[in-house]
N, C-alpha and C positions, 0 to 999 in steps of 0.2 A: 568403899565398895559400891555404895549407892551412886556416887558421882560417876564411877566407871560404867555402871549400867546405863545411866542417863546419856553418857557420852557415846556409848556403843549404839544406843537406840537412835540418837541423832544422826550418827554416821549411816546407819541402816536406812533411815528415812531419806537421807540425802541421796544415797545410792539408788534407792527405788525411784525417787523423783527424777533423778538424772536419766535412769533407764527409760522411764515413761516418756520423758521429753525427747530423748534421742529416737525412740520408736515412732513418736508422733511426727517428728521432723522427717524421719526416713519415709514415712507413709506419704507425707505431703510432697516430698521431693521425687518419689519414685516415678510418677507419671511424666515428669518433665525430662524427657530424653532428647538431647540435642539432635540425634539422628532419626528420631521417630517422625513419621509423616503427620502433618497437622490435621488434614481433613480426611484422609483415608477413604478415597472413592476411586472408582475406575472411570476414566474419561469416556470410555465407550458406552457406558450405560446411561449417560446423561442425554436427555432428549429435549430439555428446556432450560434456558438460562434467563434469569431476570437480574437486571442491574439497575439500582436506584441511586441517584445522586443526592448531594446535600440539600438541593432544592426540592427533593422528593419526586422529581421528574426522572423518567427512566425508559428502558427499552426491554423488549422480549425477543429472544432468539429461540426458534423452534426447529427441531429436526424433523423434516418431512421427506419421506421416501429416500432417506439416507443423505439428504442435503439440508444444510442450515439455511433458513429464510428469516426475513423480518415480517412476521404476520401482520403487524400494525403499520407497515410502511409499504403498501401496495403489494404485499406478498413477495417483496423483492428479494432476490438471492443475496445471501450474506457472503462475506469473504471467508471461504472455507478454511483457508490457512490461518487467518487471524483468529477464528474461533477455536481451532485445534490448538493453537499456541497458547491461548488463554487457559483452556482446560488442562493442558500439559503442565503449564506453570503452576496453576493452583494445586494440581495433584502432587507436584513435587515439593511444595512448601514444607519445611522442617519445623517441628514443634519448638525446639529450643527451650530457653529458660524465660519465665515471665518477668516482665519489668515492673508489673504492678498487678494487683488483684482486687482493688476496691472499686465500689461504684463511683466514688468521686474521681478516681483515676480514669474510669471509662469515659466520663464526661470530659476530663482534661485532655485525654488522648483522642477524643472524638471517635470512640468506638461504642458509644452508648446506643441503646435501642432506638432512641429518638434524635440522636445527634451523631452523625457520621459523615464521612466523605463518600463512601460507597457501601452499599449493602448488596452483596452478591449471593444469590440463591441458585443452586443447581438442583434440578429435579429429574426424576424418572417416574413416568406414569403419574404426574402431578404430585408426587411425594418427594420432599426434600432429601437429598443425599449429602448435601453440604450447604452450610449457612454461615456466611462470614461477613463481619463488619470490618471495613478498612478505614483507618483514621489518619492521624498526623504523620509526617515524615521526619524521622530522626536523622536522616542523612540521604546521600545520593542513592536513588533506587531502593530505598528501604522505607517501610511503613509499619505503623503499629496496627495490629489486627486483634480481633477477638472472635472466637467461635461462638455462635449463638448457644445459650445455655451454659456457658462457662464464664467465670469471672476473670480468668487469666488473660492478661494483655501481653502480647508478644511483639517482638520486632523481627520482621521477615523481609527477605529480598523480593520486593514487588513494587509496583507503582500504580497509583490510582489512575494514571493516564492509560494504563494497559487495559482498563475496564471502562471505556467510554460509555456515556449515557445517552448519546445521540445516535440516531439511525445512520447518519453519514459517517460515524466512526466504524460502522460494521458493513455497510453495503459493498457489494462487489463492484469496484470501480472499473473493472475490465469486462463488464457485462457485454459490451459491444465489440470486444476484441475478436479478431478473426486470424486464422493462420495465413500469413502472407504468402506462403508457398502454394496455397490453394486458390489464390486470387487469379482469375482468368482475364479480367478486364477491369480497368478503372477509367471512368469518364469524368473529366473535369471540364470547366467552361472553355479553356483555351487549348486543350489537347486531350488525346486519349492514349492510354497505355494498354497493350495486349500481351498475353503470355506467348512467348516464343522460346521453346525449350525451357531453360531454367531461369529465364529473365523476363522482365516486363519491358517492352520497347514501344516507342512511338509508332502509331499506325502510319504516319506520313514521313517516316525517317528516310532522308535522301540518301542516294548512293554515295555521296561525298561526305556524309555525316556519320558520327559514331556516338553512342550513348556515354554519358558520364556516370560511371557506376555509383560513386558516392552520393551525389545529390538525388539520383533516382532511388537508391536504396533508402535514403533518409525519408524521402517523400512517402514511399510505400509503407515504411515502418510506422510513420506517424498516422497514416490512415488506418492501417491494420490494428495498431495498438492504442487507438483512441480511448481515453479514460474519461469517465463522467465524474462530476463533483457531487451531484445530488439528483434526486427524482423530483421534478416540479409538479407532477400530477398526471392525470389522464384526460384532462379537458383543456382544450385550447383557450387561450385568453388573448384579447386584443393587444395587451401589453407585450406579448411574445413577438408580434409583428411577423408572423410566419408567412403572411401574404407578400412580404417584401424581403425575401431571403437574401442574405449576404453571400451565400455560397451553396451550391448543390453539387453533390458528388454521387456517382453511381458505381457500385462495386458488384461485379458478377462473380459468383462462386459456383462450384459444381452443382449445387442443389438449389440455389436461390439467387435472387438479385435484390440488393438492398440499396435504397436511395436515402442519402443523408441530406436533410434540409436544415441549414444553419441560419438563424436570424438573431438580431440583437435588439434587446429592449433599449429604449432611449436612456441616455446618460448612464449606461452600464458598461463595464469593461469585460463582461462575460457574455456567452452566447446561449441561445436556446436551440436544442437539437431535437428534431423529430425524425425517426427512421420509418421507412415504409413497412417494416415487419414488426412494429410494436405500437401499441396505443398510448405509450407513455411519452412524456416530454422530459428531456434531460437538461441539466445545467452543465455547460462545458467552459472551462477556463479559457480566457482570451489568449494566453500564451500558446495554447495548443493549436489554435486556429490560425494564428498569425502566419506561420510558414506556408500553410495551405492557401491562404488568401494571396500570398506573394508568389505562388508557384507560376512560372512562365516557361514556355517551351525552350527559349534560348538558354535557360539555366541548366538544361538537361542534356544538351548536345554540344559537340565540338566538331570542327571541320577535320576531316582526315588529313594527315600529313602526306604530301606527295613524296614518293620514294625518290631519292637522288639517283640520277643516271650514272652508271659505272662504265669505265673503259674496259677494254678486253683484258687488262691486267688486274681488274677488280678494284681500281681506285676510282673515286668520284671524278667525273668528267671535268677537266679544267677549262676555264674560259679562254678563248682565243684572244690574241692581242687586239683584235678588232672588235671584240664584243662590247656593246654599249655598257656603260657603267663600270668598266674595268678601272680599278684604283691604281694610282701611281704611287711611287715610294713616298712622295711628299704629301699624300693624302688627297690629291686632286683626282680628277677623272679624265679619261680620254674618250672622246666620242668620234672615232673615225679619224680620217686624214687631217681634219681641221685641228685636232688636238696635238699634231706633231709639229715641232718647230725645228 
């Protein structure tokens, strides 16, 4: 009897212990839902983003008057689409299951407070709405992450490269782009194009010439869609050699005229650009300027083809037997009476 009581007691203790263990395990597992959002914020409320890299260097993006700018980079406009894509991507990250939860693992996966690949903080009115550490990559476009204040390390679909830490990763490279349909006139060193109906044509186009649509369209698109690589500053430097321009282009729009002055520093393959409507100096890649430097009038026009004369029957007029240059069956030519034997 005594043995039976002891045995039943042990069974009861085991059942209670198992119940407690299962309940604790369920409590630990409950928050980790594969479909739950990791950060839980609304992209529209974010008005500041800070991104810090492994070297502790980083950038700030601030929303001003509804537009994202780089406040520490000449107040320059940011690429609005790129910022929106980042926020939407972060907002859509799923929580998933943790791959580790210890402090040692945080260091190993590089999501620790002082050791990370990226530290991204999203703010509203200077208060964080999301705080994320980005670390090592377990596979293509996947990274380990940890939300600040949590020990859970997760693998999510993201890339540290999507959160660049340099201003040039975020600046609006199309800052100088214009709508080519609104261009009224383009003045280059060797020729001038003016708007005529829906096209830009040479001002000195001859009556026997016609424009080549493809090269003209390509030239206009290159000027209208010019992209910058970086902002060099707002002060001229002798190294820029703006006093010895390689190319000057004037573009007239309905509301303004812009003069582009391109120069090239010594031993560099890129160019410095200064426009008349900005106090900033820009860096432009050499490949963008090469076609503009090579632009020549003769590449944009062709001679009109003379229409063939037709007979009354509608056929091309045939050469008479006495016409100069008339070919014989043997491949020779007859030149009047002297060619007859």
